[in-house]
C-alpha positions in Angstrom: -8.4 2.2 12.2 -5.4 1.6 14.4 -6.2 4.7 16.5 -9.7 3.1 17.0 -8.2 -0.1 18.4 -5.3 1.6 20.3 -7.1 4.7 21.7 -10.8 4.2 21.2 -11.0 7.0 18.5 -14.5 7.2 17.1 -15.0 6.1 13.5 -17.6 7.3 11.0 -20.6 5.0 10.5 -19.5 4.2 7.0 -15.7 4.3 6.8 -14.1 4.5 3.3 -10.4 4.3 2.7 -8.9 5.7 -0.5 -5.8 3.7 -1.6 -3.4 4.1 -4.5 -0.9 1.4 -5.4 2.5 1.6 -7.0 3.5 5.2 -6.2 2.8 6.7 -9.6 3.7 10.4 -9.9 0.2 11.2 -11.2 -1.0 10.5 -7.6 1.0 13.5 -6.6 0.0 15.6 -9.7 -3.7 14.9 -9.6 -4.9 13.3 -6.4 -2.8 15.2 -3.8 -4.2 18.6 -4.7 -7.7 17.2 -4.3 -6.8 15.8 -0.9 -5.7 19.3 0.2 -8.8 20.9 -1.3 -11.2 18.6 0.5 -9.0 17.8 3.6 -9.2 14.1 2.7 -6.7 11.4 3.3 -5.3 8.5 1.4 -3.0 5.5 1.7 -0.2 5.4 -0.9 1.8 2.2 -1.4 4.8 2.8 -3.7 7.3 0.2 -5.0 10.6 0.8 -3.3 12.9 0.1 -6.3 10.9 2.6 -8.4 11.3 5.3 -5.9 15.1 4.7 -6.0 15.2 4.8 -9.8 13.1 7.9 -10.2 14.9 9.7 -7.4 18.1 9.2 -9.4 16.8 10.0 -12.9 14.6 13.0 -12.1 11.9 12.2 -14.6 8.7 14.0 -13.7 6.3 13.0 -16.5 3.0 12.2 -14.8 2.0 9.9 -17.6 4.4 7.2 -16.5 6.9 8.4 -13.9 7.0 7.2 -10.3 7.2 9.4 -7.2 10.7 10.1 -5.8 11.7 10.5 -2.2 11.2 14.3 -2.1 7.7 13.9 -3.5 6.8 11.2 -1.0 8.3 13.3 1.8 6.1 16.2 0.9 3.0 14.0 0.8 3.8 12.2 4.0 4.6 15.5 5.9 1.2 16.9 4.9 -0.6 14.5 7.2 -2.9 13.6 4.4 -1.0 10.7 2.9 0.0 7.5 4.7 2.9 5.8 2.9 2.7 2.0 3.3 4.8 -1.0 2.1 4.1 -2.5 -1.4 7.4 -4.4 -1.6 10.8 -3.1 -2.5 11.3 -5.2 -5.6 8.9 -8.2 -5.6 6.0 -6.4 -7.3 7.0 -7.6 -10.8 9.8 -10.1 -10.3 10.2 -12.9 -12.9 8.3 -16.1 -12.1 6.4 -14.5 -9.2 2.9 -13.0 -9.1 3.2 -9.9 -6.9 4.8 -11.0 -3.6 3.4 -14.6 -3.8 5.5 -17.7 -3.5 7.1 -18.9 -6.8 6.4 -22.4 -8.1 9.3 -24.5 -6.8 10.3 -22.0 -4.1 10.5 -23.7 -0.7 8.6 -22.3 2.2 11.9 -21.4 3.9 13.2 -19.6 0.8 9.9 -17.7 0.4 9.9 -16.6 4.0 13.5 -15.4 3.6 12.9 -13.6 0.3 9.7 -11.9 1.3 11.0 -10.9 4.8 14.3 -9.4 3.4 12.4 -7.5 0.7 9.9 -5.9 3.1 12.5 -5.2 5.7 14.7 -3.5 3.2 11.8 -1.2 2.1 10.9 -0.5 5.7 14.5 0.5 6.5 14.6 2.8 3.5 11.3 4.5 4.5 12.6 5.0 8.0 15.8 6.5 6.7 14.2 8.7 4.0 10.8 9.6 5.5 11.2 8.8 9.2 8.2 6.5 9.1 7.7 2.9 9.8 4.9 1.4 7.7 2.1 -0.3 9.7 0.4 -1.9 6.7 1.4 -4.2 3.8 -0.5 -3.9 0.5 -0.3 -7.2 -1.5 0.7 -6.4 -5.1 -2.1 -7.6 -7.4 -3.7 -9.0 -4.2 -1.7 -12.1 -4.6 -1.4 -14.0 -1.3 0.3 -17.3 -0.7 -0.5 -19.7 2.2 2.3 -18.5 4.4 2.1 -14.8 3.5 -0.2 -13.7 6.3 1.9 -15.2 9.0 5.1 -13.6 7.6 3.4 -10.2 7.3 2.2 -10.4 11.0 5.7 -11.6 12.2 7.3 -8.6 10.5 5.1 -6.3 12.6 2.6 -5.1 10.1 -0.7 -4.5 11.8 -2.8 -4.4 8.7 -2.7 -5.7 5.2 -4.8 -5.1 2.0 -5.8 -7.5 -0.7 -7.9 -6.9 -3.9 -11.0 -8.9 -3.1 -14.0 -6.7 -4.0 -16.0 -7.2 -0.8 -17.0 -5.0 2.1 -15.0 -5.3 5.3 -16.7 -6.2 8.6 -14.3 -5.3 11.3 -14.9 -6.6 14.8 -11.4 -7.1 16.1 -7.9 -6.0 15.2 -7.3 -9.4 13.6 -9.9 -8.3 10.9 -7.4 -5.6 9.8 -5.4 -8.2 7.9 -6.4 -8.9 4.3 -8.7 -5.9 4.2 -10.7 -6.0 1.0 -10.7 -3.2 -1.6 -12.8 -2.3 -4.6 -10.6 -1.6 -7.6 -11.4 1.3 -9.9 -10.1 0.5 -13.4 -9.3 3.5 -15.6 -12.5 3.1 -17.7 -14.9 3.2 -14.8 -16.1 6.2 -12.8 -16.1 6.4 -9.0 -19.9 6.4 -9.1 -19.9 3.0 -10.8 -17.6 1.6 -8.2 -19.6 3.1 -5.3 -22.8 1.7 -6.8 -21.4 -1.8 -6.2 -21.1 -1.2 -2.4 -24.2 0.6 -1.6 
């Protein structure tokens, strides 16, 4: 999408993005081989703290483990996986839904907390993967009133929520709060696609 706005790259008539949140190791175990087989691409948005923890403990159980830096590096280097920011440690913090503003947290405190968290993860990704994320994926799709402005000020050119609606993109501004259709574990891809046809 960014290449379309930056360089006029042609887009398919019906563009579909495949996104995976949280950075579970099963994305590497099951989805990554399919990307290679079909030469498809996806956006993966891991949680920074989980990468750190699983890089230290070495646990590789795809039933629950998270991807480590080496796994993410392999995926990113393939050119098939874009790694984007999903917070360093605000995904499941106490008293907060995703990266939204806590009840009683001032606007100034929220701006500081969100900015520091996202900058920390961007810095880690630059150091470990030599990438700078261009998009922010809201955990649980939770957005507060001041979130969009903070995200833009930090230089993210796109953001994703969890509203199950089609996107109609006419300008680069429309890349913020891109909607996504969520596929729960008990629904097939065909069921999800039938909602959007």
